[in-house]
ChimeraX commands (.cxc) that place a marker at each C-alpha (Angstrom):
marker #1 position 266.10,47.21,-48.60 radius 0.5
marker #1 position 266.55,49.71,-51.46 radius 0.5
marker #1 position 268.03,46.93,-53.57 radius 0.5
marker #1 position 264.89,44.85,-52.97 radius 0.5
marker #1 position 262.65,47.73,-54.06 radius 0.5
marker #1 position 264.70,48.21,-57.25 radius 0.5
marker #1 position 264.33,44.51,-57.99 radius 0.5
marker #1 position 260.55,44.68,-57.43 radius 0.5
marker #1 position 260.25,47.72,-59.74 radius 0.5
marker #1 position 262.25,45.95,-62.46 radius 0.5
marker #1 position 260.14,42.82,-62.02 radius 0.5
marker #1 position 256.89,44.81,-62.27 radius 0.5
marker #1 position 258.13,46.54,-65.43 radius 0.5
marker #1 position 259.05,43.19,-67.00 radius 0.5
marker #1 position 255.66,41.71,-66.11 radius 0.5
marker #1 position 253.88,44.80,-67.43 radius 0.5
marker #1 position 255.85,44.64,-70.67 radius 0.5
marker #1 position 255.15,40.94,-71.18 radius 0.5
marker #1 position 251.51,40.66,-69.94 radius 0.5
marker #1 position 250.20,44.24,-69.99 radius 0.5
marker #1 position 249.62,46.86,-67.33 radius 0.5
marker #1 position 246.54,45.05,-65.96 radius 0.5
marker #1 position 248.79,42.29,-64.64 radius 0.5
marker #1 position 250.45,44.53,-62.04 radius 0.5
marker #1 position 247.43,46.52,-60.83 radius 0.5
marker #1 position 246.46,46.03,-57.20 radius 0.5
marker #1 position 243.07,44.24,-57.15 radius 0.5
marker #1 position 241.84,46.56,-54.37 radius 0.5
marker #1 position 242.19,49.60,-56.60 radius 0.5
marker #1 position 239.06,48.70,-58.62 radius 0.5
marker #1 position 236.99,47.58,-55.62 radius 0.5
marker #1 position 234.14,49.69,-54.28 radius 0.5
marker #1 position 231.30,49.37,-51.78 radius 0.5
marker #1 position 228.86,48.66,-54.65 radius 0.5
marker #1 position 231.06,45.85,-55.94 radius 0.5
marker #1 position 231.35,44.48,-52.40 radius 0.5
marker #1 position 227.54,44.47,-52.06 radius 0.5
marker #1 position 227.12,42.77,-55.45 radius 0.5
marker #1 position 229.75,40.19,-54.52 radius 0.5
marker #1 position 227.97,39.38,-51.25 radius 0.5
marker #1 position 224.64,38.95,-53.09 radius 0.5
marker #1 position 226.27,36.55,-55.54 radius 0.5
marker #1 position 227.79,34.65,-52.63 radius 0.5
marker #1 position 224.33,34.29,-51.01 radius 0.5
marker #1 position 222.82,32.98,-54.26 radius 0.5
marker #1 position 225.62,30.45,-54.65 radius 0.5
marker #1 position 225.27,29.23,-51.08 radius 0.5
marker #1 position 221.47,28.84,-51.50 radius 0.5
marker #1 position 222.01,26.82,-54.67 radius 0.5
marker #1 position 224.65,24.67,-52.98 radius 0.5
marker #1 position 222.30,23.97,-50.06 radius 0.5
marker #1 position 219.53,22.96,-52.46 radius 0.5
marker #1 position 221.87,20.61,-54.29 radius 0.5
marker #1 position 223.11,19.18,-51.00 radius 0.5
marker #1 position 219.57,18.55,-49.79 radius 0.5
marker #1 position 218.66,16.88,-53.08 radius 0.5
marker #1 position 221.62,14.54,-52.79 radius 0.5
marker #1 position 220.99,13.54,-49.18 radius 0.5
marker #1 position 220.88,9.81,-48.68 radius 0.5
marker #1 position 218.79,7.70,-46.36 radius 0.5
marker #1 position 219.64,4.20,-45.16 radius 0.5
marker #1 position 217.05,1.59,-46.08 radius 0.5
marker #1 position 217.72,-2.08,-45.32 radius 0.5
marker #1 position 221.47,-1.48,-45.16 radius 0.5
marker #1 position 221.64,0.50,-48.43 radius 0.5
marker #1 position 221.99,4.25,-48.88 radius 0.5
marker #1 position 219.38,5.61,-51.27 radius 0.5
marker #1 position 218.95,9.19,-52.48 radius 0.5
marker #1 position 215.94,10.80,-50.82 radius 0.5
marker #1 position 214.99,12.11,-54.24 radius 0.5
marker #1 position 214.46,8.53,-55.42 radius 0.5
marker #1 position 212.32,7.68,-52.43 radius 0.5
marker #1 position 209.68,10.22,-53.39 radius 0.5
marker #1 position 209.43,8.88,-56.95 radius 0.5
marker #1 position 206.65,6.36,-57.28 radius 0.5
marker #1 position 206.47,4.19,-60.36 radius 0.5
marker #1 position 203.18,2.88,-61.55 radius 0.5
marker #1 position 203.32,-0.88,-62.04 radius 0.5
marker #1 position 199.75,-1.43,-63.36 radius 0.5
marker #1 position 199.03,-0.47,-66.95 radius 0.5
marker #1 position 195.92,1.77,-67.00 radius 0.5
marker #1 position 194.93,0.36,-70.42 radius 0.5
marker #1 position 195.17,-3.42,-69.97 radius 0.5
marker #1 position 195.58,-3.43,-66.15 radius 0.5
marker #1 position 198.52,-5.88,-66.32 radius 0.5
marker #1 position 201.13,-5.69,-63.56 radius 0.5
marker #1 position 204.73,-5.50,-64.76 radius 0.5
marker #1 position 208.25,-5.49,-63.35 radius 0.5
marker #1 position 209.79,-4.96,-66.81 radius 0.5
marker #1 position 212.08,-1.93,-66.95 radius 0.5
marker #1 position 211.11,-1.05,-70.52 radius 0.5
marker #1 position 207.50,-0.66,-69.36 radius 0.5
marker #1 position 208.62,2.23,-67.12 radius 0.5
marker #1 position 209.67,4.23,-70.17 radius 0.5
marker #1 position 206.31,3.78,-71.89 radius 0.5
marker #1 position 204.38,4.37,-68.66 radius 0.5
marker #1 position 206.09,7.74,-68.26 radius 0.5
marker #1 position 205.67,8.87,-71.84 radius 0.5
marker #1 position 202.43,7.24,-72.99 radius 0.5
marker #1 position 200.79,6.03,-69.75 radius 0.5
marker #1 position 200.68,2.43,-70.95 radius 0.5
marker #1 position 202.88,-0.68,-70.90 radius 0.5
marker #1 position 205.11,-1.74,-73.79 radius 0.5
marker #1 position 202.55,-4.27,-75.05 radius 0.5
marker #1 position 199.80,-1.65,-75.21 radius 0.5
marker #1 position 202.24,0.74,-76.86 radius 0.5
marker #1 position 202.84,-1.78,-79.65 radius 0.5
marker #1 position 199.12,-2.63,-79.96 radius 0.5
marker #1 position 197.60,0.85,-79.77 radius 0.5
marker #1 position 200.20,3.65,-79.90 radius 0.5
marker #1 position 203.04,2.72,-82.27 radius 0.5
marker #1 position 202.56,4.70,-85.48 radius 0.5
marker #1 position 199.56,6.53,-84.01 radius 0.5
marker #1 position 201.25,8.71,-81.39 radius 0.5
marker #1 position 199.33,11.88,-82.35 radius 0.5
marker #1 position 195.98,10.16,-81.84 radius 0.5
marker #1 position 197.13,8.70,-78.51 radius 0.5
marker #1 position 198.52,12.00,-77.22 radius 0.5
marker #1 position 195.25,13.70,-78.28 radius 0.5
marker #1 position 193.45,11.47,-75.77 radius 0.5
marker #1 position 192.20,8.43,-77.71 radius 0.5
marker #1 position 192.11,5.18,-75.70 radius 0.5
marker #1 position 190.81,1.71,-76.68 radius 0.5
marker #1 position 187.49,0.41,-75.38 radius 0.5
marker #1 position 187.68,-1.76,-72.25 radius 0.5
marker #1 position 186.14,-4.69,-74.17 radius 0.5
marker #1 position 188.96,-4.60,-76.77 radius 0.5
marker #1 position 191.68,-4.57,-74.13 radius 0.5
marker #1 position 190.09,-7.47,-72.29 radius 0.5
marker #1 position 190.22,-9.58,-75.47 radius 0.5
marker #1 position 193.85,-8.69,-76.20 radius 0.5
marker #1 position 195.00,-9.19,-72.61 radius 0.5
marker #1 position 194.25,-12.91,-72.88 radius 0.5
marker #1 position 196.79,-13.32,-75.69 radius 0.5
marker link #1:1,2 radius 0.2
marker link #1:2,3 radius 0.2
marker link #1:3,4 radius 0.2
marker link #1:4,5 radius 0.2
marker link #1:5,6 radius 0.2
marker link #1:6,7 radius 0.2
marker link #1:7,8 radius 0.2
marker link #1:8,9 radius 0.2
marker link #1:9,10 radius 0.2
marker link #1:10,11 radius 0.2
marker link #1:11,12 radius 0.2
marker link #1:12,13 radius 0.2
marker link #1:13,14 radius 0.2
marker link #1:14,15 radius 0.2
marker link #1:15,16 radius 0.2
marker link #1:16,17 radius 0.2
marker link #1:17,18 radius 0.2
marker link #1:18,19 radius 0.2
marker link #1:19,20 radius 0.2
marker link #1:20,21 radius 0.2
marker link #1:21,22 radius 0.2
marker link #1:22,23 radius 0.2
marker link #1:23,24 radius 0.2
marker link #1:24,25 radius 0.2
marker link #1:25,26 radius 0.2
marker link #1:26,27 radius 0.2
marker link #1:27,28 radius 0.2
marker link #1:28,29 radius 0.2
marker link #1:29,30 radius 0.2
marker link #1:30,31 radius 0.2
marker link #1:31,32 radius 0.2
marker link #1:32,33 radius 0.2
marker link #1:33,34 radius 0.2
marker link #1:34,35 radius 0.2
marker link #1:35,36 radius 0.2
marker link #1:36,37 radius 0.2
marker link #1:37,38 radius 0.2
marker link #1:38,39 radius 0.2
marker link #1:39,40 radius 0.2
marker link #1:40,41 radius 0.2
marker link #1:41,42 radius 0.2
marker link #1:42,43 radius 0.2
marker link #1:43,44 radius 0.2
marker link #1:44,45 radius 0.2
marker link #1:45,46 radius 0.2
marker link #1:46,47 radius 0.2
marker link #1:47,48 radius 0.2
marker link #1:48,49 radius 0.2
marker link #1:49,50 radius 0.2
marker link #1:50,51 radius 0.2
marker link #1:51,52 radius 0.2
marker link #1:52,53 radius 0.2
marker link #1:53,54 radius 0.2
marker link #1:54,55 radius 0.2
marker link #1:55,56 radius 0.2
marker link #1:56,57 radius 0.2
marker link #1:57,58 radius 0.2
marker link #1:58,59 radius 0.2
marker link #1:59,60 radius 0.2
marker link #1:60,61 radius 0.2
marker link #1:61,62 radius 0.2
marker link #1:62,63 radius 0.2
marker link #1:63,64 radius 0.2
marker link #1:64,65 radius 0.2
marker link #1:65,66 radius 0.2
marker link #1:66,67 radius 0.2
marker link #1:67,68 radius 0.2
marker link #1:68,69 radius 0.2
marker link #1:69,70 radius 0.2
marker link #1:70,71 radius 0.2
marker link #1:71,72 radius 0.2
marker link #1:72,73 radius 0.2
marker link #1:73,74 radius 0.2
marker link #1:74,75 radius 0.2
marker link #1:75,76 radius 0.2
marker link #1:76,77 radius 0.2
marker link #1:77,78 radius 0.2
marker link #1:78,79 radius 0.2
marker link #1:79,80 radius 0.2
marker link #1:80,81 radius 0.2
marker link #1:81,82 radius 0.2
marker link #1:82,83 radius 0.2
marker link #1:83,84 radius 0.2
marker link #1:84,85 radius 0.2
marker link #1:85,86 radius 0.2
marker link #1:86,87 radius 0.2
marker link #1:87,88 radius 0.2
marker link #1:88,89 radius 0.2
marker link #1:89,90 radius 0.2
marker link #1:90,91 radius 0.2
marker link #1:91,92 radius 0.2
marker link #1:92,93 radius 0.2
marker link #1:93,94 radius 0.2
marker link #1:94,95 radius 0.2
marker link #1:95,96 radius 0.2
marker link #1:96,97 radius 0.2
marker link #1:97,98 radius 0.2
marker link #1:98,99 radius 0.2
marker link #1:99,100 radius 0.2
marker link #1:100,101 radius 0.2
marker link #1:101,102 radius 0.2
marker link #1:102,103 radius 0.2
marker link #1:103,104 radius 0.2
marker link #1:104,105 radius 0.2
marker link #1:105,106 radius 0.2
marker link #1:106,107 radius 0.2
marker link #1:107,108 radius 0.2
marker link #1:108,109 radius 0.2
marker link #1:109,110 radius 0.2
marker link #1:110,111 radius 0.2
marker link #1:111,112 radius 0.2
marker link #1:112,113 radius 0.2
marker link #1:113,114 radius 0.2
marker link #1:114,115 radius 0.2
marker link #1:115,116 radius 0.2
marker link #1:116,117 radius 0.2
marker link #1:117,118 radius 0.2
marker link #1:118,119 radius 0.2
marker link #1:119,120 radius 0.2
marker link #1:120,121 radius 0.2
marker link #1:121,122 radius 0.2
marker link #1:122,123 radius 0.2
marker link #1:123,124 radius 0.2
marker link #1:124,125 radius 0.2
marker link #1:125,126 radius 0.2
marker link #1:126,127 radius 0.2
marker link #1:127,128 radius 0.2
marker link #1:128,129 radius 0.2
marker link #1:129,130 radius 0.2
marker link #1:130,131 radius 0.2
marker link #1:131,132 radius 0.2
marker link #1:132,133 radius 0.2
marker link #1:133,134 radius 0.2
view
């Protein structure tokens, strides 16, 4: 038993010499009730965040496919509010989100005039009716 203790002391000294005295300190020696309380608060915050992430990534089965619930609440607008055309084109989604118009209307009315568009300018209904026939 005494031989084991001598070995442990020699090992601790070697570790301390190589890595510093912090490497052999008992972790409990720096622990207090305040640190315990702070640790538990951090643990609660982490578990709340993890639950939120878990809920956001929940999936629901629809027609044999699992879809994120987050995607189910997202509604995409398929009618352009400017020309009133209906579109399935994916690139229209991008312009609908950013400029509230389809790609065609973006090219006709917004491209190069983004400031005016974002300030609220919109074409007259009569103009869009003429261009929608082309």
